[in-house]
N, C-alpha and C positions, 0 to 999 in steps of 0.2 A: 558344460562349462553353462549357465543358465545367457540365453540372447534376446535382447533386445530391441525391438523395433522403436526410432525417434522421427513424431512425425513436429514440423513445426509448423502451427496454423497460419495463416496472412493476416492484415486487418482487417480484413471485411471477413463474411460470410461466403461470396462468390470467390476470394481471392485466390489462386494455385495454393497450394499444399506442397513441402519438398518431406521427405524424410531419409532415412537410411538407418542400416543394421548395426549394433555395437553388440560387445558381450561385456559383460561385467566388472573386467578391467580396463573398458578402453580399447578395443583391438575394434577400427573396424573390420566389418562383414559383408562388402561389397562394396557399388557406387551407390552415390543419393543420388534419390530420384523425386520429380516433377512431375506436380498434373491433381488430380482428382482426391478427397477424402475417399472416392471411393477408388480409384487407383489404388494409394495408398493400401487400402481394406487387403487387396490382390496380394503384397507382402507382407501378408502378418504370419498366415505359418501357426505355427506354435509360440510364434515370440509373444512375451509382456509389450504392450504398449506403452509408451511414456509421451505426454502429448507438452508440447512445446507452445505456450499464447504468446503475445504480443507482450513484451515489459512495460509501455505504454500503457496498461491496459491494468494493471497488478502495481500497487504501492507496498514496498516495501519499506516496514520499519524494525525497531527492535525495542524489547520491554524488557520489565524485569519484575518477573511476577511468579510468588512462588509454589501456587497451587501447580496440579497435573491433570491431567485427561479431560473428561466433562469440565471439569468446577473452573480449568484452565478457560476453555476454549467462552465459555460465558462471561466468566471476567475481561477476558480480550476488549469486548465492545465500551465495555467502561471504561476502561485504562486506560484505553486510546481514542477517546473520543475527540477530542479536543485537538489533535492530530490527525485528523479527514474534516472534507471538507462536506462530504455528504453528510444526509442522514444514516447511522448507523443501524435502522433498522435496516436497512437498503446497501449492505454491507456485508458481506461473509470477511470471519479471518480464521485464516488460517498457519499453525505455530510451528516453528522447527521443532529442528535440537540446539539445546543450550551452547555458547560456549564455555570457555575455560573460566572465564569472568563470571558467569551466570544469566550472560544477557538471552532472550529468547528472538530470534527470530520471525516475524510476521507479515508473513500475507496474505495486503487488504483489495479485494476484487468485488463489485456490484454484484448482486444476487440474477438481472437479467442477462450481466455479459458470460459469465458462467453456467445459465443454466442453457441461453443460444448456442454457447461452446459442444455443451456435452450432448442436447435433440442432433448439433451435425454430428458429430461423431458417429449418437444411434442408431439414427438414420441411415448413416456410410456400414454399420453394419458395425462397427469395432468400442470393443470396452474398455477404457482406457484401463493399467492400473495402478497411473500415478498421471496429475496434469500439475507441471510445475511454471513457472517466469517466466521464459526465456531468459531471461539476465541470471539466474541464478546456476545457469550453465556460464558464466565466469567464473571462472574459479579464484577465490580467495587465498592468496599467496600473504602469511605473515611478514612484517612490512616491505611491503610492495602496494604500491596504488596500481591495480588492473581496471586495461580499457581494451570492449571490444565495437566494435566500429561496424555495425549493418544497417544498410541504405541511408536510411538518416535518420539513425536512433543510436547515441554516443552511450555505452550501459558501462556503468562504471562503479568498482565498491575499494577498501582503499586497503585489502584485509582482512580488518574487523569490526564492528555494526554498518560500516553505512556502506549500501550499494541503492545504487538508484539508475534511472534508462530516461534519460532527455532525448524529446524529436527536436530536430530541425536544430542544432546545435554545433560547435566546430569540438575538437574536442581540445582546444582550450578551453572554449565559454564554461562547455564541462566543469575542468578543472579548475576553475573557479570559479563554479556555484559549487563542488568541492572546498572551496576555501582555500586550495592549496597552492594556488598565484597570486595571492592578496599580500605576500611577505608578511601573515602572519604570524607562519610555522619557523622553528629556531630549529627548524631537527635537518644537519644538513645533508645527512646520509637517503633522503627520498630519490628509490627507483621508479620506473612508471612502467609498464609492460603494457604491450599494445599490439590487437590483434586488429586487422585489418583484412577487408574486403581487395583485392590486390586490385581491382577493375576500379575502385575508390581512391586509393591510397594517395595519387597522383598531387590528389585539388588539393590535401591537408600538408605542402611542403615547408607553408608558412609555418602552421601551426607546432610542425615535428623543428623547426630551428627553435623556436621561439620556447618550448618545454626540455628541449635541450639545456637551453643559455639556466631558466629556471629548476629544474632539478639534475641530481645527479649524476644519473643516467635515463636514457629517454630507448627502450629496446622493442622495435616497429617489426611483429613478425608480419608477413605476407599469409592468405588465406587465397591460394590459389584457385578451391575448391568450394570457393563458400564459405559462410559460417556456421551452419549447420554441425560438420564432422565433431568443428572446436566442443560446443557447446554440449552433442549428443556424447563426448565419451567423457566432461563431466559427471551429466546427469545420471547417468550409468550407471555408476559409482555410484549411489545413492544420496549426491549432491541436490539440497535446494529441497526451498519447502514447497508437501505436494497440498493441494484444494483441495486435495478427497474428503476433507475434514468433515467432522461432524454430523449436520443431516446431509451431505453430495459424500459420505462414507461408503465403503462397504458394511453392506446385512452380509450376516449369517446366514446359514445354514444352520433353522436350531427347531425344526417341526417336527424334524425323527427324533428329538432330544423326549419331546414331550407326548412321543406316546402313548409309551405307558402310563402316561399320567392322566391322562384321557378323563376317565370318572369323576374323578378329584378336580380334574380341570373344571368342567361340567357342572359339579355342587357349588366351587368357586366361582365360576361365570355367576348361576341363582344369586347367588349368598350377594356379591358387588353388583347384581341386578336391582334388588332389591337397596338395600343401602343408596345405590345413583337415585334412586324414584328422592330417596326421602329428604338430598339432596338436594335436589332439584326444586323441591317445595321450598327449604328451606333458602337457598339460593334469591328465587324469585321472591319471598319475600326481605333478604340483602336488599335485591334491587332497589326495591321499592323504598325501601328508606335509604337503597344513599343516593336515588334520586330525587327526594326530599330535603336533606344534610348539602346534594348538591348546589339546589335550587335558592337555601339559606345562605349557604358560601358567595355566591354569586349577586346577591343581593346585598350580602355586607361588604364584598368585595367596590358593588359601583359605589356603594357611600368611599370610597377610599379614593378611589379614579371613575371621578363620574363620564368620562368620554370615554373610556373602555367598550372595545366589544367585538373582541375576541372574546368566542368560546374559552372555557377555562377545561382543558383538559387533565391537568397535574395541580389540580388543590394544595397540595404538597408543596410542586416545583414555584407554584408564584409566590406562596407564603415567601419560601427559600428569596425569590427574584425583590420582593418588596425587602426583608431583608437587606439585602447586599447593595439594594440600592442604594439605600439610608446610610450603610459603610461607606458609598463609594463619597456621596454627598460630603461626606461627616470627612473623614480622612484623603478622598481621593486624589483634589485640585492640586495642590502640592507634589505631585508625583504625575496626575494624568494632563492637567491645562498644559502646565510647561512641556510632557512629551509629545502635545500636540504639534503647540507653535515649532517645535523644532523639528516634523513629522512637515507638518506646511511646510513650513522653509527644504527639507530638502527634495520634495516634488511642486515645490517652485518650475514651470517652466517646461515644467512635463507634463504638456499636452494627452498625451496616446498616454498616463498613467491612470484609470481608474480606485479609486479605494472604497472598495467591497463595504467590507462592513469593520469598527472600532470595537473591542468589551477590554473592561479591566479589571483587576484581579490583584488583589496582594500586590499591589507594585508593579504587578509587568501590564503590560499594553500589549494588545494580540491583533491585527493589524491582518486583513486579507485585503491584497488587492489585485487592479492586472496590471500588466504590461506587458510593452510591444515584446522587449526581450530581458536576454538574463544580466549581459552591461549595466540598462537601467534599472535594474532589481539591483548589483550590487553598485552602481555610482547612489543610487538613494540609503542604501545601507554605512556605506561610507560619512552621507557626507551627514546622517544621525547621531553617528559615533564620535564624528570628531567635534562633538562642540563637547565634548571631554567627560560632558553633568553624565547622559546617554547611551548605552550600549544595545546597539541594535545586531541582531543574531535573524537567522535565516535558519527558518522551522523546515518549508516545506516547498515544493513547486511543481507545478503538475500544467501541461500544455492545454491550452484549451482552445482549440481553433487557430486565430495567426498571433494568440497570447499567449501570456503565462501567468496561469494563476499560482498569487507566490502569500508566505504565510511568515507574517514576521512578529518579533518580540522586543519591545523594546521595554529595556530596564533600567536603573540608575546606572552610574559607571561603579558603587562604591556596592551594591543590594550584592 
């Protein structure tokens, strides 16, 4: 049976790593090791390598896109751009297997972080077969809430499409962020399965008591050997989204396939080269014409907005922005302005809360803000929803230093 070496990376490049050997059935093949990536390389042998990367560096979302293969990977950035804070050009999107409802788990990570992990592995002489976010090692159990506490990070999934990892929060705060402890869930048969490092479990005794009071049952499992064995047996069975897709996917060895056709390929290459020369000339002419049209567009745009001084990179997007602004001015205030008043009342007195951005489209107000902790965010959501006219919902959270980067949506209660 195939064996795997599962390596769990640290938060920073110089942090120690841990590793353990398991087989495809999730059976451990020895004790966990700790040290540098170079030490881990010595334990690889003939095993395939699965690398677990920090959950706080990877955002997991769910999408409903019918496309497959290369078309799917090309469509993901545009389908999910409203749910991520960074520019999609700086992000890598990888898709997992669809669930029974047709939803697709999607892992999102910055290109520079994934590149840094790959460079570190290459320098140590390790070739990864799969790179998986570590929170995907927390198995999803139907009709069960699952939680794993690793160091100061709480990993959570609801057995379906929702899964996340939050640093610096307690287990109860993580459940509150998931909407489990807000009193809105009418399902009386909610069960929570917890995995926790035995060394840190005592500090959460009050959380266990609170969760046992709120949920049908809470099963706390202590991990005397740490969290890696639990994560490893899950990913070794094939669970989790592999980040090695698209430009980072394995390259097929196809040179041998073309050897019998090398002469035909030479003639084809010459024909393509001549075609490219002709197209290069046409491209030059088109670029000259584009520059001329761009200058005319800029001149017209400045006539509409004399104070604008930013470079116009996307004329089509600029025109669409002008159209949307007209729609907002015409129809937006009936919802937009009252919702802002409600939001202002909700954050009144919370000096540590900073609103980063507000946008409005089709009756929905999107708000990005920085807050000191999850309970403060939960208070804002409840305060906005308490008006009865509007409903606030938490879309995403991301820890930035000592603060939490939050995305909220506000809409009318009957919308």
